[in-house]
RODO-2510 file (C-alpha; in nm, 4 decimals, decimal comma):
residues 318
     n   res          X          Y          Z
     1     m     1,1445    -0,0900    -2,7484
     2     s     1,4731    -0,1436    -2,5697
     3     l     1,4685    -0,4199    -2,3100
     4     w     1,4566    -0,1669    -2,0299
     5     t     1,4469     0,2072    -1,9739
     6     k     1,5022     0,4183    -1,6621
     7     r     1,3278     0,7484    -1,5828
     8     i     1,3254     0,9715    -1,2777
     9     v     0,9736     1,0173    -1,1418
    10     f     1,0632     1,2766    -0,8799
    11     g     1,3811     1,4255    -0,7356
    12     d     1,5960     1,7326    -0,6719
    13     s     1,3202     1,8950    -0,4677
    14     l     1,4056     2,1642    -0,2161
    15     s     1,0639     2,1308    -0,0528
    16     y     1,0743     1,7501    -0,0281
    17     p     1,4404     1,6492    -0,0468
    18     s     1,4065     1,2904     0,0802
    19     p     1,1473     1,0805    -0,1106
    20     h     1,0940     0,7157    -0,0254
    21     a     0,8675     0,4094    -0,0465
    22     a     0,6898     0,4406    -0,3810
    23     t     0,3752     0,2538    -0,4783
    24     v     0,2376     0,2166    -0,8311
    25     c    -0,0793     0,0866    -0,9960
    26     a    -0,1958     0,0486    -1,3548
    27     l    -0,4951     0,2528    -1,4689
    28     p    -0,7416     0,1775    -1,7500
    29     g    -0,5981     0,2832    -2,0837
    30     g    -0,2370     0,2129    -1,9920
    31     d    -0,1528     0,5103    -1,7686
    32     l     0,0065     0,4612    -1,4266
    33     m    -0,0380     0,6330    -1,0936
    34     a     0,2367     0,6426    -0,8322
    35     a     0,2594     0,7740    -0,4780
    36     w     0,5412     0,8053    -0,2255
    37     y     0,6208     0,9930     0,0908
    38     a     0,8696     1,2793     0,1044
    39     g     0,9970     1,5465     0,3389
    40     s     1,3141     1,6598     0,5084
    41     h     1,3739     1,3036     0,6385
    42     e     1,1738     0,9876     0,7077
    43     f     1,0485     1,0678     1,0594
    44     a     1,0030     1,4433     1,0140
    45     s     0,6713     1,6122     1,0851
    46     d     0,6849     1,7826     0,7430
    47     v     0,6526     1,4534     0,5527
    48     v     0,3635     1,4360     0,3041
    49     i     0,2407     1,1814     0,0529
    50     l     0,2836     1,2897    -0,3086
    51     g     0,1243     1,1441    -0,6201
    52     a     0,1872     1,1643    -0,9946
    53     f     0,0708     1,0065    -1,3213
    54     f     0,2643     0,8452    -1,6037
    55     r     0,0781     0,9312    -1,9223
    56     q     0,1277     0,6972    -2,2163
    57     s     0,0452     0,9806    -2,4551
    58     t     0,3569     1,1726    -2,3484
    59     a     0,5671     0,8843    -2,2056
    60     a     0,6402     1,1133    -1,9104
    61     w     0,5456     1,1667    -1,5469
    62     t     0,3323     1,4618    -1,4447
    63     d     0,4365     1,7049    -1,1743
    64     p     0,3445     1,5651    -0,8319
    65     t     0,0612     1,6862    -0,6120
    66     v     0,0091     1,6441    -0,2384
    67     l    -0,2317     1,3588    -0,1627
    68     v    -0,2000     1,3492     0,2170
    69     e    -0,0704     1,6145     0,4536
    70     t    -0,1116     1,5646     0,8280
    71     e     0,0225     1,8748     0,9940
    72     g     0,2453     1,7911     1,2882
    73     y     0,2468     1,4135     1,2295
    74     t     0,4578     1,1900     1,0100
    75     v     0,2871     0,9932     0,7318
    76     g     0,4341     0,6961     0,5489
    77     n     0,4125     0,3823     0,3374
    78     p     0,1422     0,4750     0,0841
    79     v    -0,0158     0,1886    -0,1106
    80     l    -0,2385     0,2389    -0,4148
    81     f    -0,4984    -0,0190    -0,5163
    82     l    -0,7517    -0,0028    -0,7988
    83     a    -1,0439    -0,2181    -0,6812
    84     n    -1,2553    -0,1080    -0,9801
    85     p    -1,2672     0,1984    -1,2102
    86     d    -1,4754     0,3877    -0,9535
    87     d    -1,2729     0,2849    -0,6488
    88     l    -0,9038     0,3711    -0,6323
    89     r    -0,7806     0,3420    -0,2754
    90     l    -0,4813     0,4993    -0,1098
    91     f    -0,3768     0,3258     0,2119
    92     y    -0,1174     0,4880     0,4389
    93     s    -0,0017     0,5174     0,8000
    94     v     0,0069     0,8155     1,0344
    95     m     0,2594     0,8144     1,3195
    96     y     0,1184     0,9538     1,6455
    97     r     0,4315     0,9213     1,8597
    98     p     0,7668     1,0615     1,7401
    99     l     1,0117     0,8112     1,5881
   100     d     0,7765     0,5180     1,6519
   101     w     0,5903     0,3476     1,3684
   102     g     0,4529     0,1119     1,6317
   103     a     0,2296     0,4043     1,7355
   104     c     0,0819     0,4557     1,3881
   105     k    -0,2753     0,4106     1,2654
   106     l    -0,3778     0,2665     0,9312
   107     k    -0,5871     0,5061     0,7206
   108     y    -0,7186     0,5319     0,3657
   109     r    -0,8790     0,7642     0,1127
   110     v    -1,0918     0,6734    -0,1905
   111     s    -1,0888     0,8280    -0,5383
   112     n    -1,3826     0,7883    -0,7752
   113     d    -1,2044     0,9555    -1,0691
   114     l    -0,8875     0,7462    -1,1046
   115     g    -0,6757     0,9501    -0,8669
   116     v    -0,7551     1,3027    -0,9802
   117     t    -0,9275     1,3769    -0,6481
   118     f    -0,9607     1,1833    -0,3226
   119     g    -1,2390     1,1800    -0,0669
   120     p    -1,2280     1,2070     0,3139
   121     r    -0,9716     1,0322     0,5302
   122     h    -1,0909     0,7181     0,7049
   123     v    -0,9356     0,5067     0,9807
   124     l    -0,9219     0,1454     0,8624
   125     r    -0,8042     0,0119     1,1982
   126     d    -0,7998     0,1797     1,5398
   127     e    -0,5384    -0,0748     1,6473
   128     t    -0,1929     0,0841     1,6442
   129     g     0,1152    -0,0565     1,4744
   130     l    -0,0385    -0,1967     1,1544
   131     m     0,1368    -0,0684     0,8438
   132     p     0,0959    -0,1279     0,4697
   133     r     0,3822    -0,1533     0,2259
   134     n     0,3088    -0,3802    -0,0733
   135     k     0,0175    -0,3862    -0,3150
   136     p    -0,3094    -0,5645    -0,2341
   137     c    -0,4483    -0,8281    -0,4660
   138     t    -0,7882    -0,9470    -0,5822
   139     l    -0,8141    -1,3243    -0,5428
   140     s    -0,9841    -1,5553    -0,7893
   141     n    -1,2912    -1,5824    -0,5614
   142     g    -1,3262    -1,2028    -0,5503
   143     d    -1,1770    -1,1478    -0,2037
   144     l    -0,9534    -0,8454    -0,1547
   145     l    -0,6338    -0,9125     0,0381
   146     l    -0,4292    -0,6304     0,1921
   147     p    -0,0800    -0,7336     0,3123
   148     l     0,0238    -0,5591     0,6340
   149     y     0,2750    -0,5927     0,9137
   150     d     0,2725    -0,5129     1,2824
   151     d     0,5610    -0,2758     1,3531
   152     r     0,5553    -0,3469     1,7252
   153     s     0,8366    -0,5801     1,8277
   154     p     0,8725    -0,8624     1,7478
   155     r     0,7442    -0,7711     1,4044
   156     a     0,5020    -1,0062     1,2304
   157     s     0,3225    -1,0141     0,8957
   158     v    -0,0562    -1,0227     0,8712
   159     c    -0,3354    -0,9688     0,6156
   160     l    -0,6704    -0,7987     0,6086
   161     i    -0,9247    -0,9814     0,3922
   162     s    -1,2501    -0,8414     0,2542
   163     g    -1,5243    -1,0377     0,0820
   164     d    -1,7456    -0,7347     0,0152
   165     g    -1,5259    -0,5048    -0,1917
   166     g    -1,3426    -0,3461     0,0985
   167     h    -1,6387    -0,2406     0,3137
   168     t    -1,5574    -0,4807     0,5975
   169     w    -1,2359    -0,6671     0,6773
   170     e    -1,1287    -0,9739     0,8727
   171     t    -0,7772    -1,0267     1,0066
   172     s    -0,5660    -1,3308     0,9247
   173     l    -0,3580    -1,5208     1,1731
   174     p    -0,0105    -1,3646     1,1935
   175     i     0,3028    -1,5028     1,0321
   176     r     0,5815    -1,5135     1,2906
   177     s     0,9486    -1,6045     1,2652
   178     a     1,2264    -1,6046     1,5245
   179     p     1,3979    -1,2813     1,4098
   180     g     1,0716    -1,1116     1,3136
   181     n     0,9421    -1,0496     0,9614
   182     e     0,7576    -0,7675     0,7913
   183     q     0,6393    -0,6045     0,4697
   184     p     0,4912    -0,9152     0,3065
   185     t     0,4406    -0,9391    -0,0679
   186     i     0,1687    -1,1881    -0,1690
   187     v     0,0531    -1,3473    -0,4944
   188     e    -0,2101    -1,6085    -0,5763
   189     l    -0,0688    -1,9149    -0,7520
   190     p    -0,2602    -2,0949    -1,0315
   191     a    -0,3968    -2,3675    -0,8005
   192     g    -0,5375    -2,1066    -0,5615
   193     d    -0,2720    -2,1223    -0,2891
   194     l    -0,1153    -1,7949    -0,1799
   195     l     0,2597    -1,7387    -0,1660
   196     c     0,4003    -1,4806     0,0758
   197     l     0,7593    -1,3543     0,0830
   198     m     0,8766    -1,1303     0,3678
   199     r     1,1564    -0,9004     0,4728
   200     t     1,3619    -1,0026     0,7760
   201     e     1,3860    -0,7738     1,0759
   202     g     1,7531    -0,6893     1,1303
   203     g     1,8657    -0,8593     0,8093
   204     g     1,8987    -1,2249     0,7126
   205     p     1,7174    -1,4333     0,4509
   206     i     1,3917    -1,3617     0,2738
   207     w     1,1158    -1,5634     0,4426
   208     r     0,8543    -1,7728     0,2637
   209     s     0,5079    -1,8898     0,3727
   210     r     0,1998    -2,0324     0,1998
   211     s    -0,1742    -2,0282     0,2618
   212     t    -0,4241    -2,2886     0,1431
   213     n    -0,7319    -2,1034     0,2751
   214     r    -0,7041    -1,7700     0,0927
   215     g    -0,4914    -1,5994     0,3534
   216     r    -0,6774    -1,6827     0,6734
   217     s    -0,3836    -1,8830     0,8088
   218     w    -0,0283    -1,9478     0,6944
   219     s     0,2333    -2,2221     0,7038
   220     p     0,5307    -2,1803     0,9393
   221     p     0,7741    -1,9510     0,7556
   222     r     1,0996    -2,0895     0,6231
   223     p     1,4014    -1,9061     0,4824
   224     l     1,4850    -1,8824     0,1144
   225     s     1,8394    -1,8854    -0,0202
   226     l     1,7980    -1,5192    -0,1204
   227     p     1,9429    -1,2585     0,1197
   228     n     1,7679    -0,9616     0,2764
   229     p     1,9543    -0,6632     0,4287
   230     d     1,6458    -0,5538     0,6284
   231     a     1,4965    -0,3929     0,3172
   232     g     1,1708    -0,4007     0,1237
   233     i     1,0879    -0,6516    -0,1514
   234     d     0,8046    -0,6935    -0,4021
   235     m     0,6819    -0,9764    -0,6236
   236     v     0,4502    -1,0263    -0,9215
   237     w     0,3021    -1,3259    -1,1073
   238     t     0,3576    -1,2546    -1,4760
   239     r     0,1657    -1,3392    -1,7906
   240     r     0,4344    -1,5937    -1,8710
   241     d     0,3269    -1,7907    -1,5630
   242     r     0,6295    -1,7237    -1,3492
   243     l     0,7241    -1,5172    -1,0478
   244     v     0,9466    -1,2120    -1,0608
   245     l     1,0896    -1,0709    -0,7383
   246     a     1,2543    -0,7324    -0,6870
   247     f     1,5002    -0,7323    -0,3961
   248     n     1,8410    -0,6203    -0,2739
   249     n     2,0791    -0,9060    -0,3510
   250     s     2,3001    -0,8436    -0,0478
   251     a     2,3112    -0,9533     0,3144
   252     h     2,4013    -0,6061     0,4399
   253     l     2,3611    -0,3369     0,1704
   254     r     2,0688    -0,1885    -0,0214
   255     s     2,2614    -0,2342    -0,3436
   256     p     2,2499    -0,4071    -0,5847
   257     l     1,8810    -0,3871    -0,6633
   258     s     1,8056    -0,7030    -0,8582
   259     l     1,5286    -0,9062    -1,0189
   260     a     1,5001    -1,2800    -0,9572
   261     v     1,2789    -1,5300    -1,1400
   262     s     1,1105    -1,8509    -1,0232
   263     d     0,9602    -2,0991    -1,2664
   264     d     0,8414    -2,3430    -0,9972
   265     h     0,5995    -2,1336    -0,7905
   266     g     0,8657    -1,9907    -0,5613
   267     e     1,0501    -2,3084    -0,4671
   268     t     1,3752    -2,2055    -0,6375
   269     w     1,5005    -1,8730    -0,7708
   270     r     1,7650    -1,7449    -1,0094
   271     v     1,8928    -1,3890    -1,0137
   272     a     1,8144    -1,2693    -1,3648
   273     l     1,9097    -0,9014    -1,3805
   274     d     2,0762    -0,6293    -1,1751
   275     i     1,8918    -0,2973    -1,2100
   276     e     2,1301    -0,0908    -0,9933
   277     t     2,4791    -0,1872    -0,8766
   278     g     2,6359     0,1407    -0,7693
   279     p     2,7129     0,2588    -0,4159
   280     g     2,4328     0,3986    -0,2045
   281     e     2,0748     0,2914    -0,1462
   282     y     1,8441     0,1551    -0,4174
   283     s     1,5541     0,0229    -0,2176
   284     y     1,1845    -0,0318    -0,1541
   285     p     1,0889    -0,1651    -0,4976
   286     a     0,7287    -0,1595    -0,6185
   287     l     0,6744    -0,4018    -0,9071
   288     i     0,3704    -0,4481    -1,1347
   289     q     0,2994    -0,5749    -1,4845
   290     g     0,0909    -0,3539    -1,7123
   291     r    -0,1900    -0,4714    -1,9333
   292     d     0,0523    -0,4665    -2,2280
   293     g     0,2876    -0,7088    -2,0492
   294     v     0,5525    -0,4475    -1,9665
   295     l     0,6985    -0,4687    -1,6163
   296     h     0,7132    -0,1428    -1,4203
   297     l     0,9554    -0,1087    -1,1310
   298     l     0,9605     0,1979    -0,9053
   299     y     1,2156     0,2377    -0,6263
   300     t     1,4002     0,4800    -0,4015
   301     n     1,7066     0,6124    -0,5828
   302     r     1,9697     0,6933    -0,3140
   303     r     1,7043     0,8707    -0,1009
   304     f     1,7225     1,1653    -0,3414
   305     a     1,4735     1,0526    -0,6053
   306     i     1,2096     0,8005    -0,7100
   307     a     1,3117     0,6051    -1,0203
   308     h     1,0968     0,4165    -1,2729
   309     v     1,2253     0,1304    -1,4871
   310     t     1,0121    -0,0124    -1,7690
   311     l     1,1162    -0,3625    -1,8550
   312     d     1,0358    -0,6110    -2,1271
   313     e     1,0036    -0,9507    -1,9603
   314     a     1,2371    -1,0926    -2,2251
   315     a     1,5203    -0,9078    -2,0448
   316     l     1,4944    -1,1710    -1,7713
   317     d     1,5585    -1,4638    -2,0056
   318     g     1,9273    -1,4126    -2,0729
***
């Protein structure tokens, strides 16, 4: 295969002209499922959550279907997580006051057939303001960890942790920084510590924090040398025992969209590859590694489409 390939997952839709904030997970057998929200614009009451599948047999994305539609309210920030083959979860937020994500509630639906159908809608937290963005992870001790952030000002990052497969959840202590941080991306390092990188409210550096007790509490955040233009990031621990981070390598713009690599557990980073460098917005990356070792990157393509890049990890070595 070539080192990397770009496809359009969804775009040029008259019904849903502004798609944003994709999430992606790997399914058994090598297929992928993605979801994103789309409507006339981000805060519109016509926004829905759409989902589609990438089938390895055809090397193409299926036509999308509506996964969540909340008539009269805005929905956003879907996150897919495959806890086990019978439990695919879709987390998302519903905004109950116009133009205010701080008035949202965190909800979820469960699929028992790998995303073909989803069950009833459940409220995960009655507390308002908690929003998902990046993928959960299963820790080495079996705990499920769901990264969240509190969209009420000043913004802070937080986690929900479940030791019983997602039936009950406890809340971590928040991660706070002077400008505010949000949309954490978290990985477990080989020794069992957790590494968290976060977006900066208003723009600035990417923030870094660690946990030595499986996410219950976190070290005081400190800035990395990598910039953040108040935009989403995502990170993955690869099979080659290194970290790969998708981010906008700019202090002010959501372009370029780049991949950075760390070989020392997040202490230092090098920018390895620019995925997009043109004008406009290339943002909100969702990054995973498939069972075959291929990296999959989904992102918002100029607010007109959702793009999908498949990437051989060797492309990051040059």
